[in-house]
C-alpha positions as CSV (number, residue, x, y, z in Angstrom):
1,M,51.6,-94.3,238.9
2,H,49.6,-97.2,237.5
3,I,50.5,-100.6,236.6
4,H,49.5,-103.0,234.4
5,W,49.9,-106.4,233.0
6,S,48.3,-107.2,230.0
7,D,47.6,-110.7,229.0
8,D,47.3,-110.2,225.1
9,E,50.6,-111.3,223.4
10,I,52.3,-108.0,221.8
11,A,55.7,-108.0,219.5
12,Y,57.5,-105.6,220.5
13,D,59.1,-104.1,217.4
14,G,60.6,-100.7,218.7
15,S,57.6,-99.0,217.8
16,Q,55.9,-99.3,221.2
17,L,58.5,-96.6,222.8
18,R,56.5,-93.8,221.5
19,A,54.9,-91.2,223.6
20,H,51.4,-92.0,224.7
21,W,51.5,-95.6,223.3
22,L,50.3,-96.9,226.9
23,L,47.6,-94.6,226.7
24,A,46.5,-95.3,223.3
25,R,47.4,-99.3,223.8
26,F,45.7,-99.6,227.3
27,G,43.9,-96.0,228.3
28,L,46.3,-95.5,231.0
29,V,46.7,-91.8,231.5
30,G,50.0,-90.5,233.3
31,D,53.0,-92.0,234.5
32,A,52.3,-96.2,234.0
33,L,54.0,-99.1,233.6
34,V,53.3,-102.1,231.6
35,G,54.4,-105.9,231.3
36,F,53.1,-107.7,228.6
37,R,54.7,-110.9,226.8
38,G,55.3,-111.8,223.2
39,P,58.6,-111.9,220.6
40,C,60.9,-108.9,219.8
41,R,62.4,-107.5,216.5
42,V,63.2,-104.4,216.6
43,T,63.9,-103.0,213.4
44,A,66.6,-100.5,212.3
45,D,64.4,-97.8,211.8
46,E,63.3,-98.5,215.3
47,M,66.6,-98.7,217.2
48,A,66.8,-95.9,220.1
49,D,70.6,-97.2,221.0
50,L,73.1,-95.9,218.3
51,A,75.6,-98.5,219.5
52,D,72.9,-100.8,218.1
53,L,72.3,-100.2,214.3
54,D,75.9,-101.9,213.5
55,G,75.3,-105.3,216.2
56,P,73.9,-108.4,215.2
57,G,70.2,-107.1,216.1
58,I,67.8,-107.0,219.1
59,A,65.3,-109.9,218.6
60,G,63.7,-112.6,221.2
61,A,61.4,-115.6,220.2
62,D,59.4,-114.7,224.0
63,M,60.1,-112.4,225.9
64,V,58.6,-110.6,228.7
65,H,58.0,-106.9,228.3
66,F,57.7,-103.6,230.5
67,V,57.1,-100.2,228.8
68,W,57.0,-97.2,231.2
69,E,56.1,-94.0,230.5
70,S,56.9,-90.9,232.6
71,F,55.6,-87.6,232.6
72,A,57.6,-86.1,235.4
73,A,60.6,-84.5,233.6
74,P,61.4,-85.8,230.0
75,D,64.9,-85.8,231.1
76,L,67.4,-88.7,229.6
77,L,69.7,-88.9,233.1
78,L,66.6,-89.0,234.4
79,A,65.4,-91.6,232.1
80,V,68.8,-93.9,232.4
81,H,68.6,-93.1,236.4
82,R,65.0,-95.1,236.4
83,Q,66.2,-97.8,233.8
84,R,69.3,-98.5,236.2
85,L,67.0,-99.1,239.1
86,L,64.3,-101.0,236.8
87,S,67.1,-103.3,236.2
88,A,68.2,-103.5,239.7
89,Q,65.1,-103.9,241.0
90,A,64.7,-107.1,238.0
91,A,67.7,-108.7,239.3
92,E,66.0,-108.0,243.1
93,V,63.2,-110.1,242.1
94,L,64.8,-113.0,240.3
95,G,67.1,-112.7,243.4
96,V,64.1,-113.8,245.6
97,L,62.7,-116.3,243.0
98,R,65.6,-117.9,242.0
99,P,68.5,-118.1,245.1
100,G,72.0,-118.7,244.0
101,S,71.5,-118.9,239.9
102,G,74.5,-116.2,239.6
103,L,72.8,-113.2,238.0
104,R,74.7,-110.2,238.1
105,R,73.2,-107.1,236.5
106,S,76.4,-104.9,234.9
107,G,74.4,-101.3,233.6
108,D,71.1,-102.0,232.7
109,D,71.8,-105.4,231.9
110,L,70.6,-108.6,233.5
111,W,73.3,-111.6,233.0
112,V,73.9,-115.7,233.9
113,G,77.3,-116.5,233.1
114,D,78.0,-115.7,229.7
115,G,74.1,-115.6,228.6
116,K,72.6,-112.3,228.6
117,L,69.2,-112.4,230.1
118,S,67.8,-109.0,229.2
119,I,67.8,-105.7,227.0
120,S,67.1,-102.6,227.5
121,I,66.5,-98.7,226.3
122,A,65.6,-95.7,227.9
123,T,64.7,-92.6,225.7
124,V,63.1,-89.5,225.3
125,T,60.4,-87.9,223.8
126,P,59.0,-83.8,223.9
127,V,56.7,-84.5,226.6
128,S,58.0,-87.7,228.0
129,S,60.8,-90.3,229.3
130,L,60.0,-93.7,228.0
131,I,62.3,-97.3,228.8
132,H,61.6,-100.4,227.6
133,F,63.2,-103.5,229.6
134,A,62.6,-107.0,228.7
135,V,63.6,-110.6,230.0
136,N,64.2,-113.8,227.7
137,A,61.0,-115.9,228.6
138,T,62.0,-118.7,227.2
139,A,65.4,-119.5,224.6
140,G,65.7,-119.0,221.1
141,G,65.5,-116.4,218.4
142,A,68.0,-114.0,220.0
143,P,71.4,-113.2,217.4
144,V,73.9,-113.4,220.7
145,R,74.3,-116.1,223.8
146,T,71.4,-115.9,225.9
147,M,69.8,-116.8,229.1
148,S,66.0,-117.6,230.2
149,L,63.5,-117.3,233.1
150,S,62.8,-120.8,232.0
151,E,66.2,-122.6,232.2
152,L,66.1,-120.4,235.7
153,Q,63.0,-122.1,236.3
154,V,61.1,-118.9,237.3
155,E,57.4,-118.7,236.0
156,P,57.4,-115.2,233.6
157,H,53.9,-114.1,234.7
158,A,55.1,-114.6,238.7
159,F,58.1,-112.6,238.0
160,A,56.8,-109.8,236.1
161,R,53.7,-109.7,238.6
162,Q,56.1,-109.4,241.1
163,L,58.4,-106.5,239.2
164,L,55.6,-104.3,238.6
165,E,54.2,-104.2,242.1
166,R,58.0,-103.6,243.2
167,V,58.6,-100.4,240.9
168,A,55.2,-98.9,242.1
169,E,56.1,-99.6,245.5
170,E,59.6,-97.4,244.9
171,Q,58.3,-94.9,243.0
172,Q,55.6,-94.2,245.6
173,S,58.3,-94.4,248.3
174,I,60.1,-91.4,246.2
175,D,57.4,-89.5,245.6
176,V,56.6,-89.7,249.4
177,A,60.6,-88.9,250.2
178,R,60.7,-86.0,247.8
179,A,57.3,-84.2,249.5
180,K,58.4,-84.9,253.0
181,V,61.2,-82.9,252.7
182,R,61.9,-79.2,253.6
183,A,64.1,-76.6,252.1
184,K,67.0,-75.5,254.3
185,G,66.2,-72.2,256.1
186,E,62.7,-72.9,256.0
187,W,60.7,-72.1,258.8
188,R,58.5,-75.0,260.9
């Protein structure tokens, strides 16, 4: 699995959540997770989550974004499992960087008090599974009450780097765990 941090500011609008965007934008072939920073404003045409269509909208003035594409199996259930694992790993990283912050995870969302720290969605294409996960780097621009990395006194780039590395290590560990198991009844 490739991981990459882009220093380019990229405005996330939902159109990035499509097959081969990571290949077209960053030249990454195969499974990859890319992090970048930028504003967010998802239009109704680009919303993948039907529950958000009638909601207050998805926006943030300054966010740390992650887009993960996997070609192993374009299965929505597996993508949602990966999404939940990514959210849990983000919570673990933040727990190390800012212990005692009161951070909690509910499904794929991270919260501090009644402030929403993250947004996330998982979807599939005919050839891949896609996940977008983002946390507010600074406050502002969201249509709901939020929390941000700056309010937690967490440096966004340090958080992003640690999360990228943690996810890659976990995926490598999963690949090894899957490959070292023999089928029941298989001879030695």
